[in-house]
C-alpha positions in Angstrom: -127.6 -43.6 31.3 -130.9 -43.2 29.7 -129.8 -44.8 26.4 -127.6 -47.5 27.7 -130.5 -48.6 29.7 -132.8 -48.2 26.7 -130.5 -50.3 24.6 -130.3 -53.1 27.3 -134.1 -53.3 27.3 -134.6 -53.3 23.4 -131.6 -56.4 23.7 -133.7 -58.3 26.1 -137.1 -57.5 24.4 -135.5 -58.7 20.9 -134.3 -62.2 22.5 -138.1 -62.7 23.3 -137.2 -64.3 26.9 -140.9 -64.2 27.9 -143.9 -61.9 26.7 -143.6 -60.6 30.6 -140.1 -59.4 29.8 -140.7 -58.3 26.5 -144.1 -56.2 27.9 -141.7 -54.9 30.9 -138.8 -53.8 28.8 -141.6 -52.1 26.3 -143.0 -50.3 28.6 -140.0 -49.3 30.6 -138.8 -47.6 27.3 -142.1 -46.3 26.4 -143.3 -44.8 29.7 -139.4 -43.4 30.4 -139.4 -41.4 26.9 -143.0 -39.9 27.6 -142.0 -39.0 31.0 -139.0 -37.2 29.8 -141.0 -35.1 26.9 -142.8 -33.7 29.6 -140.5 -33.5 32.4 -137.0 -32.9 31.1 -137.7 -29.1 28.6 -139.4 -28.2 31.7 -135.9 -28.8 33.5 -133.7 -27.3 30.9 -136.4 -24.4 30.5 -136.5 -25.8 26.7 -138.6 -23.9 24.1 -141.4 -23.5 23.1 -142.6 -25.7 25.4 -146.2 -26.0 23.7 -144.5 -28.5 21.3 -142.8 -30.5 23.8 -146.1 -31.6 25.5 -147.2 -32.3 21.7 -144.4 -34.5 21.2 -144.7 -36.1 24.8 -148.9 -36.9 23.8 -147.4 -38.3 20.0 -144.8 -40.5 21.9 -148.0 -41.7 24.2 -150.2 -42.5 21.2 -147.1 -44.5 20.0 -146.6 -46.2 22.2 -150.3 -47.4 23.1 -150.6 -48.6 19.4 -147.3 -50.7 19.3 -148.6 -52.4 22.8 -152.2 -52.7 21.6 -151.3 -53.6 18.1 -150.1 -57.7 18.2 -152.9 -57.6 20.4 -155.6 -57.0 18.2 -153.9 -58.5 15.2 -157.6 -59.2 13.4 -159.0 -55.3 15.1 -156.1 -53.8 13.5 -158.0 -50.1 13.4 -158.0 -50.1 17.1 -154.1 -49.7 17.1 -154.4 -47.1 14.4 -156.9 -45.6 15.7 -153.9 -44.6 18.5 -151.0 -44.4 16.3 -152.7 -41.9 12.9 -153.3 -39.2 16.0 -149.6 -39.7 17.3 -148.3 -38.8 13.6 -150.7 -35.8 13.4 -149.0 -34.4 17.3 -145.9 -35.0 15.8 -146.4 -33.2 12.5 -147.9 -30.4 15.3 -144.4 -30.8 17.3 -142.0 -30.2 14.0 -144.0 -27.4 13.0 -144.2 -25.5 16.4 -140.3 -26.4 16.3 -139.8 -24.7 13.3 -141.5 -21.5 13.7 -139.6 -20.9 17.1 -136.4 -21.4 14.9 -137.8 -18.5 12.8 -140.0 -20.5 10.6 -139.3 -22.0 7.1 -137.2 -20.5 4.4 -138.9 -20.4 0.7 -135.9 -23.0 0.0 -136.1 -25.0 2.5 -139.8 -25.5 1.5 -139.0 -26.3 -1.9 -136.5 -28.8 -1.0 -138.8 -30.4 1.0 -141.5 -30.8 -2.0 -138.8 -32.2 -3.2 -138.0 -35.0 -1.2 -141.6 -35.6 -0.2 -143.2 -35.9 -3.9 -140.2 -38.3 -4.5 -140.4 -40.1 -1.0 -144.4 -40.2 -1.9 -144.1 -41.7 -5.4 -142.1 -44.3 -4.6 -143.9 -45.5 -1.2 -147.3 -44.9 -3.3 -146.0 -47.6 -6.2 -143.9 -49.8 -4.0 -146.4 -50.1 -0.7 -149.6 -48.3 -0.7 -151.2 -49.4 -4.2 -149.8 -53.3 -3.5 -151.8 -52.8 0.1 -154.7 -51.2 -1.3 -154.9 -53.7 -4.0 -155.5 -56.7 -1.6 -159.1 -57.7 -1.7 -159.8 -59.8 1.2 -159.8 -56.6 3.8 -162.0 -53.6 4.1 -161.0 -51.0 2.3 -160.4 -48.1 5.5 -157.5 -50.8 6.8 -155.8 -50.9 2.7 -156.3 -47.2 2.5 -154.6 -47.4 6.4 -151.6 -49.3 5.2 -150.8 -46.8 2.3 -150.9 -44.2 4.5 -148.3 -44.7 6.9 -145.5 -44.6 4.6 -147.0 -41.2 3.3 -147.2 -40.2 6.9 -143.3 -40.9 6.9 -142.4 -38.6 4.0 -144.2 -35.8 5.2 -142.3 -36.0 8.4 -139.2 -36.4 6.9 -139.6 -33.7 5.2 -140.5 -31.6 8.3 -137.1 -33.2 10.0 -135.3 -32.5 7.2 -136.2 -28.6 7.1 -135.1 -28.6 10.6 -131.9 -29.5 9.9 -131.8 -26.4 7.4 -132.0 -24.4 10.4 -128.7 -25.5 12.3 -125.3 -24.6 11.6 -124.4 -27.6 13.9 -126.1 -30.6 15.1 -125.7 -30.8 18.9 -126.3 -34.0 20.4 -130.5 -33.4 21.0 -131.0 -32.5 17.4 -128.6 -35.8 15.7 -130.9 -38.1 18.2 -134.3 -36.6 17.2 -133.5 -37.1 13.2 -131.6 -40.8 14.4 -135.6 -41.3 16.2 -137.7 -40.3 13.0 -135.2 -42.6 10.9 -136.1 -45.0 12.7 -139.9 -44.7 12.7 -139.4 -44.5 8.9 -137.4 -47.8 8.6 -140.5 -49.2 10.9 -143.0 -48.2 9.4 -141.5 -49.0 5.8 -140.8 -52.4 7.5 -144.4 -52.4 8.1 -145.3 -51.5 5.2 -143.6 -54.1 3.5 -145.5 -56.8 5.0 -148.6 -54.8 4.4 -148.2 -55.6 0.7 -148.6 -59.4 1.5 -151.7 -58.7 3.5 -150.4 -58.5 6.8 -150.4 -56.2 10.0 -148.1 -57.7 12.3 -145.3 -60.7 11.8 -142.7 -60.7 14.7 -141.2 -58.6 17.6 -138.2 -57.6 15.3 -140.8 -55.1 13.6 -141.2 -53.3 16.8 -137.0 -53.1 17.6 -136.7 -49.0 15.5 -139.8 -47.9 17.5 -137.8 -49.2 20.7 -134.6 -47.4 19.4 -136.5 -44.2 18.4 -138.0 -44.3 21.5 -134.6 -44.5 23.2 -133.0 -41.8 21.0 -136.2 -39.5 21.7 -135.5 -39.5 25.4 -131.9 -39.0 25.1 -132.8 -35.8 22.5 -135.4 -34.3 25.5 -132.8 -35.7 28.4 -129.5 -34.1 26.8 -128.7 -30.2 28.1 -128.6 -29.0 24.4 -132.4 -29.7 24.0 -132.7 -26.1 24.4 -131.0 -25.4 21.1 -133.5 -27.0 19.6 -135.1 -23.9 20.1 -132.8 -21.8 18.4 -132.0 -21.1 14.8 -128.6 -20.9 13.6 -128.9 -20.6 9.9 -126.3 -20.0 7.1 -127.5 -16.2 5.4 -127.6 -18.0 2.4 -127.7 -21.8 2.1 -125.6 -23.4 0.1 -125.8 -26.3 -2.5 -124.3 -27.9 0.3 -122.9 -31.7 0.6 -126.0 -32.5 3.1 -128.4 -30.9 0.8 -127.4 -32.9 -2.4 -126.9 -36.5 -0.7 -131.2 -35.9 0.0 -131.5 -34.1 -3.5 -129.9 -36.5 -6.2 -131.8 -39.3 -4.9 -135.1 -37.7 -5.3 -134.5 -36.1 -8.6 -133.2 -39.7 -9.9 -136.4 -41.4 -8.4 -138.7 -40.8 -10.9 -136.3 -42.6 -13.6 -136.1 -45.7 -11.3 -139.3 -46.1 -10.7 -140.2 -45.7 -14.1 -138.0 -48.8 -15.0 -138.9 -50.6 -12.2 -142.4 -50.2 -12.5 -143.3 -48.3 -15.5 -144.5 -50.9 -17.1 -147.0 -52.2 -14.5 -149.7 -49.8 -16.2 -150.5 -47.0 -17.7 -151.8 -45.1 -14.8 -148.0 -45.6 -13.1 -146.4 -44.5 -16.4 -148.6 -40.9 -15.7 -148.2 -40.6 -12.5 -144.4 -41.2 -13.0 -144.3 -38.7 -15.1 -146.4 -35.9 -13.6 -144.1 -36.2 -10.3 -140.9 -36.1 -12.5 -142.4 -32.7 -14.2 -142.8 -32.1 -11.1 -139.9 -31.9 -9.3 -138.1 -30.4 -12.4 -140.2 -27.5 -12.0 -139.4 -27.4 -8.1 -135.9 -27.7 -9.1 -135.6 -24.8 -11.5 -137.9 -23.0 -9.1 -135.2 -23.6 -6.6 -132.6 -22.4 -8.7 -134.1 -19.0 -8.8 -134.9 -18.8 -5.2 -131.1 -19.1 -4.9 -129.9 -16.9 -6.8 -132.6 -14.4 -5.1 -130.8 -15.4 -1.9 -128.0 -14.9 -2.6 -128.2 -11.4 -4.1 -130.9 -10.4 -1.1 -127.4 -11.7 1.1 -125.1 -9.4 -0.6 -127.4 -6.2 -0.7 -127.6 -7.2 2.7 -124.1 -7.5 3.2 -123.5 -4.1 1.5 -126.1 -2.1 3.4 -124.4 -3.3 6.8 -121.2 -2.6 5.9 -122.2 0.9 4.9 -125.1 1.6 7.8 -125.1 1.8 11.8 -126.6 -1.4 12.9 -128.2 0.7 15.9 -129.4 3.2 14.5 -129.9 2.4 11.0 -128.0 5.9 9.7 -125.1 5.4 7.4 -121.9 5.3 8.8 -118.6 7.0 8.4 -117.3 4.9 5.3 -121.0 5.8 3.5 -120.4 9.6 4.7 -117.4 9.7 3.4 -118.4 8.8 -0.2 -121.5 11.2 0.2 -118.9 14.0 0.7 -116.9 13.2 -1.7 -119.8 12.7 -4.3 -120.4 16.3 -3.2 -117.3 17.6 -3.5 -117.1 16.2 -7.5 -120.3 17.8 -7.7 -120.2 21.5 -7.4 -117.5 23.2 -9.3 -114.7 25.0 -7.4 -116.0 29.5 -8.3 -119.3 28.0 -7.2 -120.8 30.2 -4.4 -122.1 27.1 -2.0 -119.7 25.0 0.2 -119.5 21.8 1.3 -120.1 21.7 5.3 -119.2 18.9 7.5 -120.6 19.0 11.2 -119.4 16.6 13.7 -121.3 16.1 17.1 -120.2 14.7 20.1 -122.7 14.1 22.9 -121.0 15.9 26.2 -121.9 13.3 29.6 -122.8 10.2 27.5 -120.1 8.3 29.7 -122.0 9.6 32.4 -124.8 8.2 31.5 -123.5 4.7 30.4 -121.9 4.3 33.8 -125.1 5.3 35.5 -127.7 4.1 33.7 -125.8 1.1 32.0 -125.3 1.1 28.3 -128.9 -0.3 27.1 -129.9 3.6 28.4 -126.7 4.5 26.5 -127.9 2.7 22.7 -131.9 4.2 23.5 -130.1 7.7 24.2 -128.6 7.2 20.7 -131.3 6.5 18.8 -133.5 9.1 20.2 -131.2 11.7 19.4 -131.1 10.3 16.1 -134.9 9.8 15.5 -134.3 14.4 16.7 -131.8 14.7 14.1 -133.4 13.1 11.4 -136.3 15.6 11.9 -134.4 18.6 12.4 -132.0 18.6 9.0 -133.3 19.3 6.0 -134.0 16.7 3.4 -131.1 15.9 1.1 -128.6 16.3 3.5 -127.2 12.9 5.4 -126.7 12.0 8.4 -124.4 9.5 9.9 -123.2 8.2 13.2 -119.3 7.7 13.0 -119.0 6.2 16.6 -119.9 5.7 20.2 -121.6 9.1 20.4 -120.7 11.1 17.4 -123.1 11.7 14.9 -122.1 14.1 11.4 -123.9 16.2 9.1 -122.7 16.8 5.7 -124.6 19.7 4.1 -124.2 21.4 0.6 -125.5 25.5 0.7 -123.9 28.6 1.9 -122.6 30.3 5.0 -125.8 31.4 6.4 -127.9 28.2 5.6 -124.8 26.3 6.9 -125.5 28.7 10.7 -128.8 27.9 10.9 -128.5 24.3 10.5 -126.1 24.2 13.3 -128.8 26.4 15.1 -131.8 23.2 14.5 -128.9 20.7 15.7 -128.7 22.4 19.2 -132.2 23.2 19.1 -132.5 19.3 19.1 -130.7 19.3 22.7 -133.3 22.4 24.3 -135.6 20.2 25.6 -134.9 16.7 27.3 -135.0 13.1 26.0 -137.1 10.9 27.4 -135.1 7.3 27.8 -137.2 4.2 29.7 -138.8 6.8 31.9 -136.0 9.1 32.9 -136.1 12.7 31.7 -132.5 13.0 30.7 -130.8 16.5 29.9 -127.5 16.0 27.1 -125.6 18.9 25.1 -123.5 18.4 22.2 -120.2 19.6 21.2 -120.3 20.9 17.5 -116.9 20.9 15.1 -117.8 22.4 11.4 -115.1 22.1 8.5 -116.2 23.5 5.4 -114.3 23.5 2.0 -115.6 24.8 -2.2 -115.7 21.9 -4.8 -113.4 20.6 -7.2 -109.7 19.1 -6.1 -109.4 15.8 -5.3 -112.6 14.6 -3.7 -110.7 11.7 -1.9 -108.3 14.0 0.0 -110.8 16.8 0.6 -113.1 14.4 2.3 -110.2 13.4 4.7 -109.2 16.7 4.9 -112.6 17.7 6.0 -113.5 14.8 8.6 -109.9 16.3 10.2 -110.3 19.6 10.4 -114.7 19.0 11.9 -112.9 16.7 14.6 -110.2 18.9 15.9 -113.2 21.7 15.9 -114.8 19.2 18.1 -112.0 19.1 20.7 -112.1 22.8 20.7 -115.7 22.9 21.1 -115.0 20.5 24.1 -112.3 22.5 25.6 -114.2 25.6 26.0 -117.4 23.9 27.4 -120.6 21.7 26.7 -122.9 22.8 24.1 -120.6 24.7 22.1 -120.1 24.8 17.9 -116.9 26.0 16.9 -116.0 26.4 13.0 -112.8 25.5 12.2 -109.7 28.4 10.7 -106.5 26.8 10.3 -104.9 27.9 13.4 -106.5 25.2 15.1 -104.0 22.4 13.0 -100.7 24.2 14.6 -102.7 23.5 17.9 -103.0 20.1 16.6 -99.9 19.8 15.9 -98.4 20.8 19.4 -100.3 18.8 21.3 -99.5 15.9 19.4 -95.6 16.9 20.3 -96.6 17.6 23.5 -98.0 14.2 23.9 -95.0 12.1 22.3 -91.9 14.3 24.4 -94.5 13.5 27.8 -94.2 9.4 27.3 -90.4 10.2 26.7 -90.5 11.8 29.9 -92.2 9.2 31.4 -89.7 6.8 30.3 -86.5 8.9 31.1 -87.4 9.9 33.9 -87.6 14.2 33.4 -90.6 14.5 36.0 -90.4 15.2 39.2 -92.3 15.9 42.9 -92.8 18.9 44.8 -94.2 18.8 48.2 -95.8 22.0 49.3 -96.3 22.7 52.9 -100.1 22.5 54.5 -99.6 24.8 57.2 -102.0 25.4 60.6 -102.7 29.1 60.3 -102.2 29.9 64.2 -98.8 28.6 64.1 -97.6 28.7 60.5 -96.2 24.8 61.3 -96.9 22.1 58.7 -99.4 19.4 59.6 -99.4 18.3 55.6 -97.9 18.6 52.1 -99.5 18.0 48.6 -97.2 15.9 46.1 -97.1 18.5 43.1 -95.6 17.0 39.6 -93.3 18.9 37.9 -91.7 18.2 34.3 -88.8 20.2 33.1 -88.3 19.6 29.5 -84.2 19.1 28.3 -84.8 21.5 25.5 -88.5 23.3 26.5 -87.7 23.8 29.9 -90.3 24.1 32.4 -94.0 22.7 31.2 -96.7 23.4 33.6 -99.0 21.3 34.7 -101.9 22.9 33.6 -100.2 21.9 30.4 -99.3 18.3 30.1 -102.2 17.0 32.5 -105.1 17.8 29.8 -102.6 16.1 27.5 -102.3 13.0 29.7 -105.7 12.6 30.2 -106.6 12.7 26.4 -103.7 10.3 25.4 -104.4 7.9 28.1 -101.9 8.3 30.1 -103.3 9.7 33.1 -103.2 6.0 35.3 -99.3 5.8 34.6 -98.4 9.6 35.8 -101.1 9.0 38.4 -99.2 5.6 39.2 -95.9 7.2 39.1 -96.5 10.4 41.5 -98.1 8.3 43.8 -95.4 5.7 44.1 -92.8 8.9 44.6 -94.7 10.4 47.2 -95.4 7.3 48.9 -91.8 6.1 49.1 -90.7 9.6 50.1 -93.2 9.9 53.2 -92.0 6.6 54.1 -88.4 7.9 54.4 -89.5 10.8 55.9 -91.3 8.9 58.5 -88.2 6.4 59.3 -85.9 9.3 59.6 -88.1 11.5 61.8 -88.9 14.4 59.3 -92.3 14.4 59.8 -94.4 12.9 62.7 -96.9 10.2 63.2 -99.9 12.8 62.3 -98.5 14.2 59.5 -100.3 13.3 56.5 -99.0 13.8 52.6 -101.8 14.8 50.1 -101.7 13.3 46.3 -104.1 14.3 43.4 -106.2 12.1 41.3 -108.2 12.5 38.4 -111.3 11.2 37.2 -110.4 9.0 34.7 -108.4 7.0 37.7 -111.3 7.1 39.8 -113.1 5.2 37.3 -110.7 2.3 37.6 -112.5 -0.2 40.1 -108.9 -1.8 40.6 -108.1 1.6 42.4 -108.9 0.7 45.8 -106.4 -2.2 45.3 -103.8 -1.1 44.1 -103.4 1.8 46.5 -103.9 -0.4 49.9 -100.7 -2.7 47.4 -99.0 0.4 47.6 -99.3 1.6 51.2 -98.6 -2.1 52.4 -95.2 -1.8 49.8 -94.0 1.1 51.2 -95.3 0.8 55.3 -97.1 4.0 55.1 -100.3 4.3 57.1 -103.7 5.4 55.6 -104.1 7.7 58.1 -101.1 9.3 56.7 -102.3 9.7 53.1 -105.2 12.3 51.5 -106.7 11.6 48.0 -107.7 15.3 46.4 -110.0 15.1 43.7 -112.1 18.0 41.7 -116.1 18.4 42.4 -116.7 16.8 39.2 -115.7 13.4 39.8 -119.1 13.6 41.9 -121.6 15.4 39.7 -120.0 13.2 36.8 -118.6 10.0 38.3 -121.1 7.4 37.7 -121.8 3.7 39.8 -118.4 2.9 39.6 -116.7 5.8 40.9 -118.8 6.5 44.0 -117.8 2.3 45.0 -114.0 3.1 44.5 -114.5 6.3 46.4 -116.4 4.6 49.4 -113.8 1.5 49.3 -111.2 4.3 49.7 -112.3 5.6 52.6 -113.2 2.3 53.8 -109.3 1.5 53.7 -108.7 4.7 55.9 -107.9 7.3 53.6 -108.7 10.9 53.9 -110.8 12.4 51.2 -110.6 15.7 50.0 -112.6 18.0 47.4 -109.7 20.5 45.3 -110.8 24.2 44.3 -114.5 23.7 46.1 -116.7 26.3 45.1 -115.6 26.5 41.6 -118.0 23.7 40.2 -121.1 22.2 41.3 -121.2 22.6 45.1 -124.1 20.8 45.8 -124.3 19.9 49.9 -126.1 16.9 48.4 -122.8 15.7 47.0 -120.9 16.2 50.2 -123.0 14.3 51.6 -123.7 11.2 49.3 -119.6 11.1 49.0 -117.3 9.5 51.4 -115.4 13.4 51.7 -113.3 14.1 54.6 -112.5 17.6 53.7 -112.6 20.4 51.5 -110.3 23.1 50.0 -111.4 26.0 49.3 -110.3 27.5 46.2 -107.9 30.5 45.8 -110.6 32.1 43.5 -112.4 32.9 46.6 -109.4 33.6 48.8 -107.5 35.9 46.5 -110.6 39.0 47.6 -110.3 38.3 51.1 -109.5 41.7 53.0 -111.2 43.7 50.0 -114.0 41.9 49.2 -117.0 41.2 51.3 -118.7 38.6 49.2 -115.8 36.6 49.3 -115.5 37.1 52.8 -119.0 36.1 53.1 -118.6 33.2 50.9 -116.2 31.6 52.5 -117.4 32.1 55.7 -120.1 30.1 54.6 -118.0 27.5 53.2 -116.8 26.9 56.9 -120.3 26.9 58.2 -121.3 23.9 56.1 -118.1 22.1 56.5 -118.2 22.2 60.0 -121.9 21.2 60.0 -121.1 17.9 58.2 -117.6 17.2 60.0 -115.6 18.1 57.4 -111.8 19.8 57.7 -111.1 22.9 55.8 -108.1 23.7 53.9 -107.5 27.3 52.2 -105.8 27.1 49.4 -103.9 30.0 47.0 -102.8 31.8 50.8 -100.1 34.9 49.3 -100.8 37.6 52.0 -100.6 38.2 55.8 -104.3 39.9 55.5 -105.5 37.1 54.0 -104.2 34.6 56.5 -105.8 36.8 59.3 -108.6 36.8 57.5 -109.1 33.1 57.2 -108.0 32.2 61.0 -110.8 34.3 61.9 -114.0 33.7 60.1 -112.8 29.5 60.9 -110.6 28.2 59.1 -107.9 26.2 60.6 -105.3 24.8 57.5 -103.6 27.2 54.8 -101.5 26.5 51.9 -100.0 29.4 49.4 -96.9 31.2 48.1 -97.3 33.0 52.0 -94.9 29.9 53.4 -93.2 29.1 49.9 -94.0 27.0 46.6 -93.4 23.5 46.0 -89.8 22.2 46.7 -88.2 19.1 46.2 -87.9 16.7 48.9 -84.6 17.6 50.0 -85.2 21.5 50.7 -88.8 20.5 52.2 -87.0 18.4 54.9 -84.6 21.0 55.5 -86.9 23.7 56.1 -90.1 21.7 57.4 -88.2 19.2 59.2 -89.3 17.8 62.7 -87.9 20.9 64.5 -90.7 23.2 63.2 -93.2 20.4 62.7 -96.8 20.6 65.1 -99.3 17.9 65.0 -102.9 19.2 64.0 -105.1 19.3 66.7 -108.0 16.5 66.7 -110.8 16.4 65.2 
């Protein structure tokens, strides 16, 4: 809109309809542009703010100078008093803008100097010198008339450098550069009439300045003005066609001037020769700079390819090469071996989920700093994953074990990250090999074995270190085969769901059931859940498995409720894993499944382990609250074996606990177990939680539980998990008793 209005105003000004119309048109364009320079960058939060204030001041100076000049034809110095400071302010604007875009690169400076020399030489010989030679006007006027083209050359050089820091040319940049070009055109036009002793000739001479004002207003009013303060330079400045378009005419300028005006005087020829030599010298320096920039870019690219960008440590690729080098260096019978230690931070996902990925990154940096200080000189440390580090050590077993102790000592003290004290451990896998052999194959084997040993450490608990032995290969192979078989089982329907009753202790009648998944392999037979559930979690199949079990259980519960097998107060308990609860979409998925099968939310309970509350992040907490808001029961399974913190039970919306079988098994024989159960009952009642005792196998255990106040039980005393048909026939409605209200 501003651009269209500006072009119309410029057209009216050019037509010279009347002095009043011309003045109004010029004032509208000029004042509008000055206002835009001060107001628009603040509106778009364009940076740097100070630069645009200088641009606004420059535009104001130019406006006053252009308006005053026709009125003071006999005293042009009055107009120059405003115009010259405008050039200074404009130069400051470009300097601040270039600084905000990361400064001016050396090759850009050289290119600008080449163009500046050529332009300065041409303006000096063709415009400045003839203007200065006019004898019937004051010397200061002649000097200023000759300086304007030189001002333009400097601004042109700054504008050229601005283009060298941009990969794309947004509207604001294009408009700004076009405005500068029009200012140069206008000054050249004034320079030409200045050669003939004139300071003003026609309103047409002001048209380039008016259009420059219009384009400047478009530049600051367009949203892309925010991009002017951001550099997007190429890593290596190539000899692009844009550069060649500027440099080739600049290089040819001395030769053209030598032919055109070289014969005028010896001084002209000397000046042309000096500028020509300077341009050639700058070209040679520019070529050397280009080579250096290419080499620096290559070195930087190689460094990035071999190092981690966050910590600056070597990456897996560089570490593999270092291990190969060590293997090739040490002869096979040597007592020293190559030891590889792979560290994985325990609980790192919890840190990311609780405090955010920025805190996680800072934690990684802090860990890398401590590890650098702990390992001996000459031992390479690398970051090979999000929370994984690798150490390659050459020495004997005793030295390697000392190194592992030093590494573990790095985690003995808490790590301070962003005013937060974090306690974290690392699981370590260790592998070793003698020198010799085929270094590349041995290096890959070492990395694979260290990874295997690290996962064994994680399975044994946080903060452990394990040395690889060959038996782990069989375990890994078994796990891989089991994962493949589980994928097949999910696809071919080898899995089934059984239902174990949860009964009221005083009557022995079922009030609920727990849905348990079972796998009967066609060749291996029954595979227990304790074997394949961890595999499903590691392989990322736990979500698929959990969804399948949940749908099977809900559809079965819907059929039981429809045919009267169970009553309206009967609920079905389904297990959910920590990984499932970290899915923010789980409440929406469960709500859709409940709607699909027509099962009320109050008839469903979800069981989770205590670790979910301790290790879960903000996403897990939100998921649990949303599930509770749907009306589902939330039970803590195996209660008492994990963290058992009262604070967790109060913070999370759980509705009940299931006492672990390890405490139930000693009832009637162990006073300690009875006191623990009694304490759990007292705590649960105080919090309004339901209580289920797991693993009840004898009448003595049942009676003790009933005595201490437990009302619900589950275990082999009432039978194992059975298929749906058997459960219905044995525990049908004739034996169903509703649960008493809580």
